[in-house]
C-alpha positions as CSV (number, residue, x, y, z in Angstrom):
1,M,81.2,93.5,89.4
2,T,77.6,92.8,89.9
3,S,74.3,94.1,88.4
4,V,71.1,95.8,89.6
5,F,67.7,96.3,88.0
6,G,66.8,99.8,87.0
7,A,63.4,101.4,87.3
8,D,62.6,100.4,83.8
9,G,63.4,96.7,84.5
10,K,66.7,96.7,82.6
11,N,69.7,94.8,84.1
12,I,72.5,97.4,84.7
13,P,76.1,96.1,85.2
14,C,77.8,97.9,88.1
15,T,80.7,97.9,90.5
16,V,80.5,98.2,94.3
17,I,83.2,100.5,95.8
18,E,83.9,100.9,99.5
19,A,84.5,104.7,99.6
20,G,85.8,105.6,103.0
21,P,85.7,106.7,105.7
22,C,88.7,108.8,104.8
23,V,90.4,111.2,107.2
24,V,91.9,114.6,106.4
25,T,95.6,114.3,107.2
26,Q,97.1,117.5,105.8
27,L,95.9,120.8,104.2
28,K,98.3,122.1,101.5
29,T,98.4,125.8,101.1
30,V,99.9,128.1,98.4
31,E,102.0,130.0,101.0
32,K,103.6,126.8,102.5
33,D,103.5,124.2,99.7
34,G,103.0,126.2,96.5
35,Y,99.6,124.8,95.7
36,E,96.2,124.1,97.3
37,A,95.1,120.5,98.0
38,V,93.5,118.3,100.7
39,Q,95.4,115.2,101.7
40,V,93.3,112.3,102.9
41,G,94.2,108.9,104.4
42,F,92.3,105.6,104.1
43,M,92.5,102.4,106.1
44,Q,94.1,102.6,109.5
45,K,97.4,100.8,110.3
46,S,99.1,100.0,113.6
47,E,101.8,102.1,115.2
48,K,104.1,99.1,114.9
49,H,104.0,99.3,111.1
50,T,104.5,103.1,110.9
51,N,108.0,104.6,110.5
52,K,109.0,107.7,112.5
53,A,108.5,110.2,109.6
54,E,104.9,108.9,109.0
55,A,104.2,108.8,112.8
56,G,105.2,112.5,113.1
57,H,103.1,113.5,110.1
58,F,100.0,111.8,111.5
59,K,100.6,113.1,115.0
60,A,100.7,116.7,113.7
61,A,97.3,116.1,112.2
62,G,96.0,114.4,115.3
63,V,94.9,111.2,113.6
64,N,95.8,107.6,113.7
65,P,98.3,106.3,111.1
66,M,96.8,105.5,107.7
67,R,97.8,102.9,105.1
68,Y,97.1,104.9,102.0
69,L,97.3,108.7,101.3
70,A,95.9,110.7,98.3
71,E,95.7,114.4,97.5
72,F,92.7,116.2,95.9
73,A,93.3,119.6,94.4
74,G,90.3,122.0,94.2
75,Y,88.3,120.4,97.0
76,D,85.1,122.5,97.2
77,Q,84.1,121.9,100.8
78,E,85.6,123.5,103.9
79,V,87.5,120.9,106.0
80,K,89.8,120.8,109.0
81,L,92.6,118.4,110.0
82,G,91.1,115.2,111.4
83,D,87.7,115.6,109.6
84,E,86.1,112.5,108.3
85,I,85.0,112.3,104.7
86,N,82.5,109.5,103.8
87,V,80.1,108.6,101.0
88,S,77.8,111.4,101.9
89,I,79.6,113.6,99.4
90,F,78.2,111.5,96.6
91,S,74.6,111.4,95.4
92,E,72.7,109.2,93.1
93,G,72.9,110.3,89.5
94,M,76.2,112.2,89.7
95,Y,79.1,111.5,87.5
96,V,82.5,110.4,88.9
97,D,86.0,109.5,87.5
98,V,87.7,106.4,88.9
99,V,91.5,106.1,88.8
100,G,93.3,102.8,89.5
101,T,96.0,100.4,88.4
102,S,94.9,97.9,85.7
103,K,95.5,94.2,86.0
104,G,99.0,93.1,85.1
105,K,99.1,90.6,82.2
106,G,102.9,90.2,82.0
107,F,104.6,89.7,78.6
108,Q,101.9,89.3,75.9
109,G,102.0,88.7,72.1
110,V,100.5,91.0,69.5
111,V,97.2,89.2,69.3
112,K,96.3,89.8,72.9
113,R,98.1,93.1,73.3
114,H,97.1,94.9,70.1
115,G,94.2,92.8,68.7
116,F,96.0,91.5,65.6
117,G,94.1,88.9,63.5
118,G,95.3,85.7,64.9
119,V,94.4,82.2,63.7
120,G,91.5,83.0,61.3
121,Q,93.0,86.1,59.6
122,S,96.6,84.9,60.0
123,T,97.6,88.3,61.5
124,H,99.7,90.3,58.9
125,G,100.4,87.9,56.1
126,Q,101.8,85.0,58.0
127,D,100.9,81.6,56.6
128,D,102.8,79.2,58.8
129,R,102.7,80.9,62.2
130,L,99.2,81.8,63.2
131,R,99.8,84.3,66.0
132,A,103.0,85.9,64.8
133,P,103.2,89.6,64.1
134,G,104.4,89.4,60.5
135,S,106.7,92.0,58.9
136,V,107.7,94.9,61.1
137,G,110.7,96.5,59.4
138,A,111.6,98.1,56.1
139,C,114.3,97.4,53.6
140,A,117.9,98.8,53.4
141,Y,116.5,102.2,54.2
142,P,115.8,103.1,56.9
143,S,117.4,99.9,58.3
144,R,115.5,100.1,61.6
145,I,112.1,99.6,63.1
146,F,110.2,102.8,63.8
147,P,109.4,103.8,67.4
148,G,105.8,103.0,68.4
149,T,105.6,99.9,66.2
150,R,103.0,97.5,67.7
151,M,104.9,94.5,68.9
152,A,104.8,92.0,71.8
153,G,105.7,93.3,75.2
154,H,104.6,94.1,78.7
155,M,100.8,94.6,79.1
156,G,98.7,95.9,81.9
157,Q,99.8,97.3,85.3
158,D,99.1,100.9,84.1
159,R,97.5,103.8,85.7
160,V,94.0,104.0,84.1
161,T,91.2,106.6,84.5
162,V,87.6,105.6,83.6
163,Q,85.6,108.8,83.2
164,N,81.9,109.7,83.6
165,L,80.7,106.7,85.6
166,V,77.2,107.3,86.9
167,V,76.6,106.7,90.7
168,L,73.6,104.3,90.8
169,K,73.2,104.0,94.5
170,V,74.8,105.2,97.8
171,I,74.7,103.0,100.9
172,P,75.9,105.2,103.7
173,E,75.7,102.7,106.6
174,Y,78.4,100.5,104.9
175,N,80.3,103.4,103.1
176,L,79.5,101.8,99.7
177,I,78.7,103.3,96.4
178,M,77.6,101.5,93.2
179,V,78.8,102.9,89.9
180,K,77.6,101.9,86.5
181,G,80.1,99.9,84.5
182,S,83.6,98.6,85.3
183,I,86.6,100.2,87.0
184,P,90.3,99.4,86.6
185,G,92.1,96.9,88.7
186,A,91.5,93.5,90.3
187,K,89.1,92.8,93.2
188,N,90.0,94.5,96.5
189,S,92.4,96.9,94.8
190,I,92.7,100.6,95.8
191,V,91.2,103.2,93.6
192,T,90.7,107.0,93.7
193,I,87.3,108.6,93.0
194,N,87.1,112.1,91.7
195,K,83.9,114.1,91.5
């Protein structure tokens, strides 16, 4: 993340995303595939690291092998195989949704995972263990813990969508866009941007 100054002089936190260039690798149709979508590829890779199935797929489209593929349903522009899609489809002030994989945190306790009270509030009634979850079960009936009880466990590494981020700036010569706020994932991770 970084920040820019707005026209009113306020400091706006933002994220810089390299959006393309992407290449159209397949056009899905209702007759052949059962639905309509545009498949695009991002970041070229060498022939050496491409298996035969992928090589045939890219050869049919007439493009170089790509490292990442994504599909977009309801694409509003007319495109052909091999067309390049870049940041020119975005404009300043428009709203976008960014989809990515959040940072993995591993196995975490209830204080970090669910925001339990912790040291000052002694979580849920614990007086001798300051970050413990407290009581989670009932008595003889129902003799079990209900599904969905907030407990320690795996945190992060989830598919996350952040909606309605404003595009602050488009830099076409470097295929960069700046969106207001944060996006899911670590630095240099792959995300999908939906208009």
